[in-house]
C-alpha positions in Angstrom: -7.3 -143.6 259.1 -9.7 -145.7 261.1 -10.3 -149.3 260.0 -11.5 -152.7 261.2 -10.1 -155.8 259.5 -11.2 -159.4 260.1 -8.8 -162.0 258.8 -9.7 -165.7 258.6 -11.5 -165.5 261.9 -12.8 -168.7 263.5 -14.1 -169.6 267.0 -14.8 -173.2 268.1 -16.2 -174.2 271.5 -16.4 -177.7 273.1 -19.8 -179.3 273.7 -20.4 -180.5 277.3 -23.0 -182.6 279.0 -22.8 -183.6 282.7 -19.4 -182.0 282.8 -18.1 -184.4 280.2 -17.3 -183.9 276.5 -19.4 -186.0 274.2 -17.6 -188.6 272.2 -18.7 -190.2 268.9 -20.7 -193.0 270.5 -22.9 -190.5 272.4 -23.5 -187.8 269.8 -26.7 -185.7 269.8 -25.1 -183.0 267.7 -25.6 -184.0 264.1 -28.0 -181.1 263.5 -26.5 -178.3 265.6 -28.5 -175.2 265.0 -26.5 -172.3 263.7 -23.1 -173.9 263.9 -20.9 -176.5 262.3 -19.9 -179.6 264.1 -16.2 -180.6 264.3 -15.1 -184.0 265.5 -11.4 -184.4 266.4 -9.9 -187.2 268.5 -13.4 -188.1 269.7 -14.0 -184.6 270.9 -16.9 -182.6 269.5 -16.7 -178.8 269.0 -19.2 -176.4 267.7 -17.6 -174.0 265.2 -19.5 -170.8 265.8 -17.5 -168.6 263.4 -16.0 -170.3 260.4 -13.0 -168.6 258.6 -14.6 -165.2 258.2 -12.9 -162.3 256.5 -14.0 -158.7 255.7 -12.7 -155.2 256.1 -14.2 -151.8 257.0 -12.9 -148.3 256.5 -13.8 -144.9 257.8 -17.4 -144.0 256.9 -18.6 -147.6 256.6 -21.8 -148.8 258.4 -22.0 -152.6 258.4 -25.3 -154.4 259.0 -25.1 -158.1 260.0 -28.1 -160.3 259.2 -28.6 -163.9 260.0 -31.0 -166.3 261.7 -31.0 -166.9 265.4 -27.8 -168.9 266.3 -26.0 -167.9 263.1 -23.1 -166.3 265.1 -24.0 -162.6 265.0 -23.5 -161.8 268.7 -20.5 -164.1 269.0 -18.9 -162.2 266.1 -19.5 -158.9 267.8 -17.9 -160.1 271.0 -14.9 -161.2 269.0 -14.6 -157.8 267.4 -14.7 -156.2 270.8 -12.1 -158.5 272.3 -14.5 -160.1 274.8 -13.9 -163.5 273.1 -10.6 -164.6 271.7 -10.6 -166.5 268.4 -9.3 -170.0 268.0 -7.9 -169.0 264.6 -7.4 -165.7 262.6 -7.3 -162.2 264.0 -9.1 -158.9 264.2 -7.0 -155.8 263.4 -8.4 -152.5 264.7 -7.3 -148.9 264.1 -9.2 -146.8 266.5 -11.1 -147.2 269.8 -14.1 -149.5 270.0 -17.2 -148.9 272.0 -19.4 -152.0 272.6 -23.1 -151.7 272.9 -24.1 -155.3 273.6 -26.5 -156.9 276.0 -26.8 -155.8 279.6 -25.2 -159.0 280.8 -22.1 -158.4 278.7 -21.1 -155.1 280.1 -22.9 -154.8 283.5 -23.1 -156.6 286.8 -26.8 -156.9 287.8 -25.9 -157.3 291.5 -24.1 -153.9 291.6 -25.8 -150.6 292.0 -26.2 -148.2 289.1 -23.4 -146.0 290.4 -21.1 -149.1 290.8 -21.9 -150.1 287.2 -21.0 -146.7 286.0 -17.5 -147.2 287.4 -17.4 -150.7 285.9 -18.5 -149.5 282.5 -16.0 -146.6 282.7 -13.2 -149.1 283.3 -14.3 -151.5 280.5 -14.5 -148.8 277.9 -11.0 -147.4 278.3 -12.0 -144.3 280.3 -12.4 -142.1 277.3 -14.1 -139.4 279.5 -13.7 -138.8 283.2 -15.6 -140.8 285.7 -17.2 -137.7 287.2 -18.4 -136.5 283.8 -19.8 -139.9 282.9 -21.6 -140.1 286.2 -23.0 -136.6 285.8 -24.3 -137.3 282.2 -26.0 -140.5 283.3 -27.6 -138.8 286.3 -28.9 -136.0 284.1 -30.1 -138.0 281.1 -31.6 -141.2 282.5 -34.2 -139.8 284.9 -33.4 -142.7 287.2 -32.8 -140.5 290.3 -32.4 -142.5 293.5 -32.6 -145.8 291.6 -29.0 -145.3 290.8 -28.2 -146.3 294.4 -30.0 -149.7 293.9 -28.8 -152.9 292.2 -29.7 -152.8 288.5 -31.4 -156.2 288.7 -34.2 -154.4 290.5 -34.7 -152.1 287.5 -37.5 -152.7 285.0 -36.5 -153.6 281.4 -37.1 -150.0 280.3 -35.0 -148.6 283.1 -32.1 -151.0 282.3 -32.3 -150.1 278.6 -32.2 -146.3 279.5 -29.2 -146.9 281.8 -27.2 -148.9 279.2 -28.2 -146.5 276.4 -27.0 -143.4 278.3 -23.8 -145.1 279.5 -23.0 -146.2 276.0 -23.8 -142.9 274.2 -21.5 -140.8 276.5 -18.4 -143.0 275.9 -16.3 -141.5 273.1 -15.0 -144.0 270.5 -14.1 -144.3 266.9 -15.9 -147.6 266.2 -19.4 -148.6 267.4 -20.2 -152.3 267.8 -24.0 -152.8 268.5 -26.1 -155.9 269.1 -29.5 -154.7 267.6 -29.9 -150.9 266.9 -29.5 -148.8 270.0 -32.6 -149.2 272.2 -33.6 -146.4 274.5 -36.3 -148.0 276.6 -39.7 -146.6 277.3 -41.8 -144.1 275.3 -41.2 -141.2 277.7 -37.4 -141.4 277.1 -37.6 -141.5 273.3 -37.4 -137.7 272.5 -34.3 -137.3 274.7 -32.8 -140.4 273.3 -33.1 -139.3 269.7 -31.0 -136.2 270.4 -28.4 -138.2 272.3 -28.3 -140.8 269.5 -27.9 -138.3 266.7 -24.9 -136.8 268.5 -23.4 -140.2 269.3 -23.7 -141.5 265.7 -21.9 -138.4 264.4 -18.8 -139.2 266.6 -18.4 -142.8 265.3 -16.2 -143.3 262.3 -17.2 -146.9 261.7 -20.4 -148.6 262.8 -21.4 -152.3 263.0 -25.0 -153.3 263.8 -26.3 -156.9 264.2 -30.0 -156.8 263.8 -33.1 -158.7 262.7 -34.7 -155.4 261.6 -34.2 -155.3 257.8 -35.7 -151.8 257.5 -33.1 -150.5 260.0 -30.3 -152.1 258.0 -31.6 -150.7 254.7 -31.9 -147.2 256.0 -28.6 -147.0 258.0 -26.0 -149.3 256.4 -23.9 -149.2 253.3 -22.6 -152.8 253.6 -24.2 -156.0 254.7 -22.7 -159.2 256.1 -24.9 -162.2 255.8 -24.2 -165.0 258.4 -25.3 -168.6 258.4 -23.8 -171.3 260.6 -20.8 -169.1 261.2 -20.0 -168.6 257.5 -20.3 -165.1 256.0 -21.0 -163.4 252.7 -20.2 -159.6 252.4 -22.1 -157.2 250.2 -20.9 -153.7 249.3 -24.4 -152.9 248.2 -26.9 -153.0 251.1 -30.0 -153.7 248.9 -28.2 -156.6 247.2 -27.4 -158.1 250.5 -30.9 -157.8 251.8 -32.3 -159.3 248.6 -29.9 -162.3 249.0 -30.9 -162.7 252.7 -34.6 -162.8 251.9 -34.3 -165.2 249.0 -33.8 -168.9 248.6 -30.1 -168.3 248.2 -29.7 -167.7 251.9 -30.7 -171.3 252.6 -27.9 -172.4 250.3 -25.2 -170.4 252.0 
């Protein structure tokens, strides 16, 4: 049985300026956007995720909603093991495939082919390197551009590359920052077929998004985040209603 369990999860980071921690006599942080300020021994921390707990089982599709800076992307990186919590834990039964930002999983100075190798190593090598390379060659239409550093790619080319790399990695749990984006218009038809097959292989899915319509159409649970604190809804429509009401400001 596949599952994802988050238990009393917290992440705090120190606030720096000019390579020095702020102390209470030099404190700009009274109104930190999207996070909670902690002051301990004259050190100031920003608590990005604050004692969060929820659990998902096979078949669950979780949508995460919250304003900019609420902790959505940080939470996803904690779930994937990219960040380590300062308190609590994440228990995972199954393999995780992260579909996050390009900067999270790729090196823009490396060529497309070198990034295929990097991505293959980061994602537990669920298929052979030769198979992954062949699939990306055949499904991105990037051709000779795969020999060039991906920082030279257009935004659409980068999206196509990451999309294809992600959809050919086999995993049980999908973690995605925004719904999967496939780049330019001419790639859309091919992407729809890849995406349908990819979704069918994932037993649990987690999407962080600002697109309420996408959450409503694809998720059965919703996690509402504000300043690192969360409220879970087993009914998607109830969660969206809460998020779009005055109640969200009171969370």
